[in-house]
Phi, psi and omega in degrees: 000147183278162182285330184282147181292125179290153179221148177235131179262115190270109184252115186203171173259137179300325184293324175300317181295319174300312183296338186252022175063030179077010185292334182292313182290324177299321180299321181295321176296317180292325176296315177298321180290319175301317178304313183292322174300315184293316192254341184081002179241142179290148170248107182281128179251123176262114190233338185269090186288348174279349184274157181293325183299321180301306183297316183295314182294322174302307183293317184296318185288319179302324184269003182238180176294345179288354175307326183291357179230024184242122172265141162252126179242093181281130175269095193274126182215169172304318185290326176302314185288335178281342182275118184297322180299314180295320183297316182293329178297312180300316183292318180294315184293319179299320176298312181298312184293320177294327182293341182243011177067027179238051187295338182290351183277001168266107186237089182287148173245119179276102194264313176238144190302128171248108186305319181296321181291328180272002181053048179255359178235153176239161172060029170263140177302143181291141178246112186296332176290321172301320180292321173300317177293317182301330180287344179271168175269079183289153179262132182269108180246009187299320175277324181301324182297345179270347182285149170304136185291342178257008177285155184298324182298317185290316180298319178297321179293319176301313178299313180298319178294315177302322175296320181297319180297313175304318179292323176300312180295327183288323186259357182295130175298162175301146177300121181239117179302135179275127176274148174279125185276131177279140176299334180261012189284144170224164187299327185279338182222076176293152180291148178268183182293326177296315182295319180296319181288332179294322181287322177295318182296323179293335181281330188300318179296334176296319180291321177303317179297321182294319177299318181293319178296321174300315180300318181296317178296317181299315181298318172303319181291321177294322175297313179300320178292323180291320176301318180294317179304316180295320180295326177289323175297321175292316181300316178302316184294339178262007179081022184292339177060203185293327184298320177294320176299319182292331179287322175291320178299318180292323177294318179296320178304316181292319184288335178274355183309300182297311178301317182297316179299316182293319182293329180293314177299317184290317178295322178295318184295312183298316180292317184294325175294318179294306186296329181292318181266355181311306181304322182289323179291319176302318181297319179296322179292321173296317182294332183288347180267001181276150187277348182279357179284146177295163176301314183297318182292320181296320179295317176299320181298319180297317180297320177300309187292334179292324178293320183292321179298316177299314180300314181301322176292325177292310185284341179291323178289323174296319180297320178302316178295318182297321178301314176303316182292319178299321182294320182290324178294320180295326174291317180295330183297332184289343183272351184210116176294330180292326183272340186308312181298322180293318181293326178297317180295319178297316178299316182296322177298310184295326180288328173301322180286320178296317177299323177299330180293332177295326178296307185296318179298325179290323172300311184301319183293316183294321177297316183295319177297321180295311182296326180293323183291337179280342184287000000 
């Protein structure tokens, strides 16, 4: 066991806890108690996400050596995946843990059935947060949550989970920063700090281009959808009835085929690029605060971080607009079974860009905190 006191950040939605009679928060207490009985050491559980302490502790531990003793325990339900805050927490923690080679410290609990996580549905747009969770050794609590909390089955399951937490901490390797692999790298001539940052800097304009393409396609989809709405109104005024509405909907479905395919491709590309290099960029930000860097490297880092901060400002505005668009698409999807699959694909693609913003915002936060510390 490590010398630092381990801590668990309980990521859940309050509404889920209310609907389940407070069982989610009680489960956190039972696990902490079982952990202390097993190990003799307390497990601090941070559960009140509205408190200043919760946010400060989250950021402080992620940015320090205590990352290696910090669990994120998402309580996965359909509502959890609908929560932008919960999604951001999983994405940010996954990047930090991966940057230190400690991915097992993300320990999801599958609390209420999520069909995508259980591989029970087909032909659904991919959800990158579900995929992040699926790659971990998540704990299945779907049936256990229906057990009496004092039943032998429930108590044994709590004991087993607490034991698993203790074993992960006991066997986890030392936190090891992950290096970014250069496409031209070979074992005899590994890239230096400058070469790595030059590659990252060259990648940023490509992301901006992807966002611009994405926004253009979304604008086209919005225009086509509004045109169809106007055509339906005109058809209704002429007495076209439901037959007229169906004709307009079918024409819109055909017109959206290519734009929807393109927006799906761009969303996937954007998320894949960001999530792949996220651990490495976090590593660069950490390394740049070290005193053993040369003056040249530190100056290059400042220029690189300036580009990231500018990018964060641009994409933040785009993400806010996309969130509004996604909400409108979701409402429109309820009116037509024919359009629903396309609108789901659009929403999933938009969500990838919104989720990608969580990664960029975390870089921006770390850079801001680092720069404040240098003043």
